[in-house]
N, C-alpha and C positions, 0 to 999 in steps of 0.2 A: 418018210412021212411022221412027224412026233403025233403024242393020241390026246385027246384033252385032257385024259390023267396025267401024259408025262408034263403037260404044259401046266398043270395046276402044280405038280412038284417044284419044276423046275421054276417058273414064273417068266421063263425068257420073251420076249417078244419075238412075234414074226413081222417080217415085213408088211406095212401098209402103207403101201405108197398111193396119190392123190393121183389124177388123173389128168392131163396135159393136153390131150387132142385140138377142147377148143380154139386153147389160148395160142399152139404152135398152128395151128391153121389160120388164127387172127396176125400172126405176127409173119408167118411166111406172104398174108395179103399186104402185108404193109414194112416193108424192110428198110423203108428206113421213114421214123418219127417227124413229122412238120412241126411246125410252127401249128399252132391258132386263131388267127386274126380276123377282125370283123365278121366275128362266123361263118370262115373259110378255113381250108386247108392248104396256105400256097406254098406251091416250089422251093424248097427252102435255097437264099441265093449266097450263104456261106459254105465254110466247110462242114463235112461231115464226122463225125468220132463212132467208133465201135462202142456198143452194150453190149456188155459181161454178165454171163449168169455168173455168180462167184461161186457158184459150189459146183462146176463143170469146166469156166473157161472157156465153154460154147458162147458164139458171138449169136448175139435174139435178135439183132439188127443195128441198125447204125441212124443215129443223131445230127438233127443240125446244130450247129451253131451261131448263131443270132448274130446277126450282123449290126452296126449301125443303124444304115436304111429299115430294116427289120421292128426294131426296139423305136423306133420312128412311127414308123405304122401302125404298130399295136400303141403307142401312146394318142395319135394320133386317134385313131378307132374308137377307144376309150373317152375321150375326150369329149368326140364327136355323141356316144352315148350317150353322153350324163345326161343330159338336161333331162330326157324323157325319159331315163330308169329313175333319175330323181323325184321326178313330179309322179311319178303314178303314186297312188294309193297304196299304203304300206298293206294291204289286205292282195291286193294285185301280186306283190314279189313276195308277199307270205306263198303264193299258191305256187310262182316257181320254186321257189325252195322245197318248197314239198314234194314235186314232181321230182326234184332232183333228189333225194332225201329217197323216193318209192323207186327209184330207176335203177338207186346204187345198192340199192335192197334185191333187188329182183336181179340184179346180176355179184349175187356175193359171192356165190363161187369162181366163177371166172377172173373178178378182180382180184383174189383173196391168193390165186392160182398165180396171176398175173406179178403181183408183187410179192411173193415169193420167190418168184423164178428172177425178177430182175434185183432183188434186194440182199436176198440169202435167207432170212429169218423163215423161223418153222411155219409152216402151213396152219398150225393148230392156232399162233398167234397172228395170224395173218387173218385168219379166218374168225378164231373168237374173240378176239380184243378191237384189232383195229378199224376193221369192215362194219360192227355193229357200234365203233363211234364214229367213224364217219358220217354213219346213216343219222347216228345221234347229232351230229352236231348242225346239222341241215335241218332236219326236225326245231330242236332247240332256237334257229335263230330263224327260221320262219314263223312262231310267236313271236317273237321277237319285231319282226318286222308286222306282224299286225298289230301289234300297243305301241309302236313307236313313236306316234302321236301323241298320246295318252302320256308312255310313260316317259319320254325325252322331250317333252314339252319346248324347249325353249335350246333347243338341240338343229343344228342343220349337217346331212353329209360334208366331207370333206371335199370329193372329187376323185381325182383317178388317184390310187392306188398304187404301189407298186408292191412287189409279196415276193419275195426270195425265198424258197424253201430249204429244207438239208434231205440229205438220202435215209437218214435211218428211220423214217418213218413216213415213206414217200406223200400217200393219198393222204394220211389223217392230218398231217403239217398242212398241206392242201385245205383239206377244209376246214381245220383251223382258223385261217385267215380268210377262205372265200365267203363263209357262210356270211359272218358278223360286218365283211364289208357288204356286202350284197343287203342285205339286208335293211345297213343302214342308208343305203342309197346313191351308194359310191360304184364305179365302175375300176375295174383291175387291169391291170398287166401284171400277169405271171411269171418267174423264172422257175421252173425246176429244176433239183439237182441235175447234172451233166450223168451221174453215174446210175443215175435211176427213172428216167423220163416216163417210162412207160404207161403208169398208173395213169397220171394226169395225160396225157396225149387219150385215153380209154374216157375220161371225165371230160375231154373236150367232146368228144364224139357224143356221149350223154347229154352234153351241154343244145347238142345240136339238134340229138331228138327229144328233148321235151318242148325245144322252141325256144329259149330262151335268145331275146332279142340279139344280133349282131352287134358287137362290141362292147358287152359289157359286162365279158371276159373274153379276154386274151392272154394265150399261153406262149410265151417265148423260149425255145429253146437255147439250150446254152452253159457256156461253161462261167467262171468268175467274170471274165472280160462283159458277158453280155450281160452278169448282174451289174456292173458296175456303169455300165452306161442305161440299167432303168435306173440304178438309184442317183444320176448324174441330171439327170433328162431335167428340162426344167420345169416341163409339164406336170411331172408328179407332183402329186398335194399332200401324197400320203408313204412312207416306206415302212414296211414289214418288215422286221427279217429274223430267222433261227438259223442259230448257226456258232461259229468258235469266234469267243472274244476277241480273237485280234481280227478277223474280218470286221468282227463290230465296233474294232476301235476304228478301221478303217471308215466304215460307212459313215460314222459318226463326223467323223473329220471333213470327208466329202460331201456332206450335210450341213455342216457348219454357217449361216447364217443364210440357208438357201429358203428358210420359211417352212419347210417341211419337216409333218411331225413323222416323229419317228419313235417306234417301237424296235427293243433287242430283248430276245430271247436266246440267252448264250451259255457257254459251259456251265459246269458245273464238279464240284469236287466231295458231294452230299455224305454227311453220318448217317451213321445206321448205329443205331447207342441201345446196348443193352445191359439194363440191370440188373442186378443178385436176384430179384423177385420173377423177374422174368417168365414167362413158360419159353420154357429153352428149347423145346422141339417147335414151337410154331415161329419164334425167332430164326431159327436154322430155316423152314420152310421160305421167310422173309428176305432171307441172302437169296435163297433163289431165285423168286421174284426182283429182288434188287439189282442184282448184279449178273446176274446169268442168264436172264430175260432178254429177247432181242440181240444175246449176244454181247451182251454190255454198250451195246450201244448205243446207250439211253443218257441224255443232259442231264437227265433226275438222277441215275443209277446209285445205291447205296453204296459206292465205293470205298468208303471210309468204315471199318469196324470197329465200333469202339465195345470193349466188353468192361462190366466191372470184373476187379482182378479175381474177388472170392468163387467165381462162375466163370472164369475164363479158361481153365482145364479143361472142364466137362465141356463147356460149349464149345470148344474146336475139336473139342475129341466126336460131338454127335457131329459139328459140321463134316468134317475129314471123313466120315461114315456115309454121310448123305451126300457127298462127293461123288464117291464110288460108283453111285448108282446113275448118275447123269449120262444123259448117249445122247452123242455127236454125231452127225451127217447129215445126209442127204435131208435136205430140210423140207422135201417135198411128201416125206414121209411121215406120218402121223404119228409114228413112235418117239420123234427123238425129240430131246429137250433144248438143243444146241445147233443155229444152223451154222452157215458161213459168214463171216465176216464179209463186208461191201467188197471190198476189190484188195489185192494184192498187195498196192501201195498201203492203203491203213493196215492190214496185216503185219507188214514191215515195221511199220511204228510203232506198233505192239509190241512185236519181236522186241525190238530197239530198248524198249521203255523197261519191259522183261530183263532185258541183259544188264542195266542199268542196275536196276532195283538189284540183282545180286550183289554187281559187284561194291554197291552199298553198305553192303553189309546183311542185306533182309536174304528168307530162305524163301524161295517157291514152293508148294506144297501145288504139286499139278492132278488133276483127276486121272486114274488110268483109263480116258476112254482112249481107242485106235482111233485117230485121224482119218480120212481116207483118204487113199494117193492122191485123188486128184480134186479142186477148187483149194479156195482159202479157209482154211480152217482153223481156228487155234484152240490149246487145249486151256477150258476153265480152272482158274486156279484162285486160289489166295495166298498175300506175302504174310509171313511172322517175324516180327524182329525189324518192323521197321520204326524210322523214327519221325517223328515230326518235320525235321528237315529235308527229310530225303524227298531224291525228286519225284516219287512216285506216289507219295504221301499229298505232293502238293500238286500235281501234273496233271489233267485230265488224261488216264488212258484210253478212256472210248475203246474199252473192249469186257471181255469176260473173265477180270480179274478186281482184288478188291484187295488194298491191303489193311490191317490190323492194329490196335492198340490196344492197351488195357487202361485203364482208368482206378480209381480210388472213392471220392466221394463225386456227388453230383456236381457240385461245383469245378470239379477238375474235367467230369464230364464237358460243362458247358465249357473252360474253354480250352480244350481237342476240337470241339464241334467246331467252333467261333476259328479258330488255327486255320486261317482257308481265305482267301482272296475271292474265292468265290460265295455264293450263299441262293443255292435256287429250292431247295430241297431236305427233310431232315425225319427219320424214321425212328422214333422213341416205343423203346419194346420194355414195359414195365404193367404189375397189377396193382401197383398203388394210384387210383385216380389223382389223388395232388401230385405226387412228381412230377406226374406225364403232363400235365396241366404248366405245373411251374417248368419245366425244362422247355416246353414247348414257346414257352411266355418268352426265353430267354437265350434261345438258339439265331442267329442271324440266318433267317431261309422263309423265303418265299410261300414256300409249302414246308406243312410239317403233318406227316402220317403217323396214327398213334395203335401200336400192336398191329401193323399193315403198311404195305409201301408200294409204289406203282400203282394208284388210284385214280381215273381221272373221270372229269366227266366237263361234258358243254356248260352248265351249271354254275362248277366251283373256277373261280379267277386260276392260272395257272401261271406261275412268273419266279422272277429272285430279285434278291438284292446285292447291293455292290456290285462287283463284276459278272453276275451272271443276266446283269440287263438292266432292261426297267420295260415299265406297260406290263398287261395282262390281257391274256385269249382267253375267252370265256366267260359266261355270266355275265350280270350289270357293266363289272367293271372292262371287261374286253369290249361290251357295246360303245364304251365311252371313248374306247382307242380310235373308235370309225366315226366320230362325230365330232361336233365345232361348237360351243355355246353359237348363238345367236347374235353378235354383236356387232356395231355400228363401227366399221374399223376406221382407226385415228390417223391422221398425219403422219409421215414420220419423225420420229423425235428428233430434236438437234443435237449435237454435243451440247455441253455446259457452256452456260453465260460466261462463265469466269473462268477467267486462266489464274490458273495457280502462281501466285505475285508471292515472293517471301522474300523481297527485296522492300525497306521502308519507303510503307505512303505517304510524302508530307501533307497532301489535300485531304487528313482523314477528319469527319466529319465528329460533330462534339461527341463526348466521352462523358459517362460519369466522374465524379471526385477523383472515385478506388478504381483503379485500371482492373480488367477482369479478362483475366485468362483462361481460353476454353481449355479443357483436355478433352481428352477420350475415355469413356466408361468402359471398363474392363476387371473383371471378376469382382464385380459390384465397387471398386476405387477407381476415384477419377484418376488418369494415370498420364502424364507428360509423352508424349510422343517422343521413339526412339531416336527418330531424325535430329531433335532438339529443335524442329522445325514448325514455324507457323506461318500460314499465308492469309495474305490480307482478303477478306470478305466484304465487298460491295453489298450497299442496299440502294435504297431510293434515294437518298440524302448522299451519297459516295459511299467512301469506307468507313463500317460499324463496327469493326473486330477484326480480329484476329480466330482465325479456328488452327488447331494441332493438325501437322500432314504427316499423316499414319506411311506407317510401309511394312515392309514385306516383316519385319519382325513383331511390329507391331497385331499384324492378323494374325501370328502362328501366335502369341501370346493371349490373344482373343480366341482363337480356338481352342486351347488347351484349357482358359478356365473353361469354356461353353461342355466341354468336355467333363470337367470336373462335377459340374450340377448336374450329373444324371439323376439325380434325384426327384427332378421336376417329374419327367414323365413318370415315374411311380406314384406319385399321388393324386386323389381322386380327382376325377374334370369340375366336380363341384367346388373342391378346396383352390383349382386353379380360376374357376369364377370368382371365387369372392376376392381370390387376387386381383383381377382385373377389373371389378365392381369397387373396389379401393383404388385402385390405380384410376379412373374415373373423378371419383372423389375428389382425389386431391390433385388432378390435373380442373377442377372448376375450381378448386379452391384459388389457383393458381392464373384464372379467366383474364384478366387483369395485364399481367404481366404477360400472358405467351399471345394475348392478342398483340400487344404494340408491337412483338416480337415479330409477329408473323405481318404486320403493317411497316415494320422498317426493314423487313426485306423486298418489298416492292413488288413478290413476289406472287400474293396472295389478293387479288381485288377485294375481295371478301373475307376481310381477315376473322369478323364474329362467326361468321356460318361457315368458313373449315373449322375453326374450335370448338362450335356447335357440331357440325357434321362428325369430327371428331370422337365427343363425348356419343355420340349415339352409337360409332361406329366401334368402341370398347361396349358398351351393353350390349347389342348383338352379336360378337364375340363371346363374351362373356357368356350371353345364352346360350350359345350353341355348344359352349364347351362339352355338357353332358346329355347333349340330344342327337350330336352329328354319330349315329351309331353304324356297329358292321350289321351284319345278319346273317341267319340261319338258312341256308340253303339246301331246297331239294335237289339231291340227286342218290343215293343207289340208297338202296334198302339196309337195314342194319347200320346205318351212320348218320351219325349227326355233321353235316360239313358246314362250318363256322367261317363267315372270312370277317374279319376284327380288322381293324383300322389301326393302323400302330403308326407311333410319332419317328420320322427320319431317324433323329437323335440330334447332332448340331445341325440345322441347316443357316443358310450365308444370305444374305436380303442385299441387295446391292438397291439404292432407290432415285429415283429420276429429282429432275430440279422444281416439276410441278407442285404444286400444291404439298411443300415441303412438311408440314406437320401432317394433314392427312394421309399423304401419302406413304412415310414414313411407317404411321400405326397402321395402316391398311394392309401392309404388308408382315410386320412383324407379330399383329394380332391372332391372326387365324395359325399360325406355326406355334403359339404361346398356348393356343387354346385348347388344342391336339396336343401339347406335351412337347413338344420343341422345344430347346435352346439355340440361342440366335446370336449370328453376328451377323449387324447394323450398319453394312453403309450410309451415311447420311447421303441428303442431296448436296453434291457438290458445290455449288453454287452460291447454297442459304445454309450453310450445317451447324449455325448456330442455335438453331430450332431444338438441333438434338440435345446441343446445352443445356437447355432449358427443361430437356426431357427427363436428362438422365437425373435431374435434382425431381423429380417426381418422382421417379424410378425406385429410387436409395429409400423416401420413405411411404413406401406402397406395400413393403410385405414381401417384394421379391427375392427371391435367395439369390445369392452372390451368383454373379456367372450367367441365369438365366438370361440374358438379355447383354448382350455388349455392343457398344457404339464405336464407331469408325468414323471420321473424318480425313477426306482427303481426295486424291487423284482417281476418283470412280474407274477407272477401264484398266488403270494399274492396280489395284486391291481388287480387282474383281477377277480378273485375273491370274491373282495368288489365289483366292480362295477356289477358284477353280480347280485348279492346281489339285490343292492340297487332299490329300486322303482321308483327313477324318472329320470333314466335312459332307456329309451324307446328302445334300443337297443344296441345291442353290436355286436362288429368282433373281432373275436382273433383268431392269428398268431403264435402259438406256437407250444408246443411239444404234442405227442397223447395224453398223462398222462393229458395236461391243458385242454386240448378239452372235455373230459370226466367231468374234475372238474368246469369247466365255463356252462357247458350243465347242467349241475347236478346243481349248485350253483342256475341258473335262473329259476327254479323250482318255488320257492316263487309268482315268477310277471309276469312266463309264457314270459318273453319278447324276441321276436326275436332273434335268437343265429347265426352268422355265424361264423364255427369255422373248422380251416383249421390245421392240426398237420403233414401237406405234405410240404416241400420246393417246393417255387415258381423261377422261373428267371423271374422278375421285371423287367427284361431291356427286357425281349418280349413282346408288345402290344399287341400279343394275350392272354398274361400271366397276363399282370400287369394293366391292365385298361380291358374298355370296356363297353357295355351297361350292363352286367351281376353287375357289381359295384352299377350303376346305379338304375337297381332296388330294391337290396339289400337299398340302402341306402334312400328307398321309402316303403311308404304303400298306397295302395290303397283305396279311396273312391270313393264307387260308388251312385250316385245319380242319384233319379228318379224325371224331372219334365213332369207336364203336358203339352202338343203339340200336337195344332189342337183341332178338335172336331168330 
């Protein structure tokens, strides 16, 4: 046996196993993991599947795979429990959430060991990272439940929430989703991953222990088929999913037109950017946390390491040396750095990608750690010689392997960082504070860590851009995902009253002496439709003119023009406000002309009132341009955590027939105020109002391409814009059938879609304007800055 003196010389680790007796006894008492429905644990009706310890291949238990009948029972229980739970005072719900947090803390060791045995992650990570964060989320959201009535006075819970969580952070993802849903007054049907169901079952027992009312939380175990049953259930009002982008697309299509609120936290291929003035030793330790933490099974893992050329040789030498010390093995041994991959199937997927990376010409550098003979273990490492187009550079490996590239200039670093269909997170390493803030603003990622990585807190919104999904978890933004504005539901919006007719119309109304040709407005210029067609517009007195019939090419031209106007988002909010005020001034000068045009449509019962409301709306959004702020969030010590409201970029707006001027402005203005560029499809039945408006835009100092106006078939243009990869977000106010169309069409690129198929009273400020419009015109970027010592 080595002496202490020997150990101090060799610095070798001795075994430090964590005891498993309590968990083993608990598993022996529960050989089948059941569902938790309406406060009880009914005997499973469906088939069973084995739950394996990935580090040993030992069978831990069997898990029930939820049937359609069991999903129905859980949803019915949640629906029955909703009225009483949502009617409880916020203080009462806060007490339940507080109790859950306390009881989790009382069993931290038990739950940590259980999580490690089930998932394969190291006990140090389960014990020191996951479980404290689980408790933190319930504590944090107990506070939101207490403050709900004062902090969200015009909001209400959604109803029954379906939640589908992944296998990489089983209990933590449960907490991320359950805590805000319960705090907001919703009830829940949750499905854990079939590979890691154990901690959810233990949590269900804690729910019983704290006396949570039956039906408030229901847990249906199962596989993808069970998840699909939950997602497709007509009594589910909100669906929250964390998992792969491919499944996210399926869920987007499955829920299209259903009215379900949807939030998706999907895949990532996050850049880890190291500049020449970075603390290289700290950055190397950052890589350890970025890609080798949790075996790389982290959606926001820093899996693309980008290093400035001047320091690349030194950095990679340091990284190689650090990799020599990594310990891979029994995750219950407290001295291990890397545990087991969650399953042999996932390990095989990782191995196949590694082989493909080598086949495409990259070199794989492996840690020298010896792998255990048994279990699903993967050697940590990183690639060199990868190119941006290589499969391993674009595909999420979801294992302890990073790719590497070098860059020369900051602009090149940003280009490489954004060369991904994902946009979940980024990590930036530099001692130059001006540089890191500049890069943080340019990187397309929902979370940015400065000289750090993988920092999380319940108070900091977490979520991605682009194909990493939409919606946020944590903080105020996370609460809003489980609330809805208190608004009077309108009647379903009918299809456009005007059929598109391009043939000559002999019963035309009185026309001006010189015929007017209404065009499209693209890139600051009036443009003829690519189709070469116009369609007849009907008004109160019959045909009142023709409007250009835009097609797919016109929509693409408008998106390209908007992309070129990117400077609009970079000017100050004050300057954007001045342009909007000038827009109001110029519209007021054309008051008689525009009022007459509104009257001619027959769609505006009070044309003067609609014009006055339009002017007020312009003023309101001009005022909001520099007042809709982000926040500094209280999270971890020695950090300032910023939540910044960023514009999407190009935002498409599909306008309804009612109030053709006011609805068009009500949808364009919040997007402009927040720095977006807009491609708007005007009211199909009353498009000539848009022709009046572009004459106002031309004289209002609005840069070319910031607003582009199309006229034509509403749903055909909406589908084109929903499918367009360069349209970052889309608002649709049309028919219920159109809602289903645009939501389904957006699944390819997973852009955020705000789609409504019900009528609004646009003259009512409570329905036609407000903070909800501004929130939908922005995406939150969370930036973690070191602060203090």
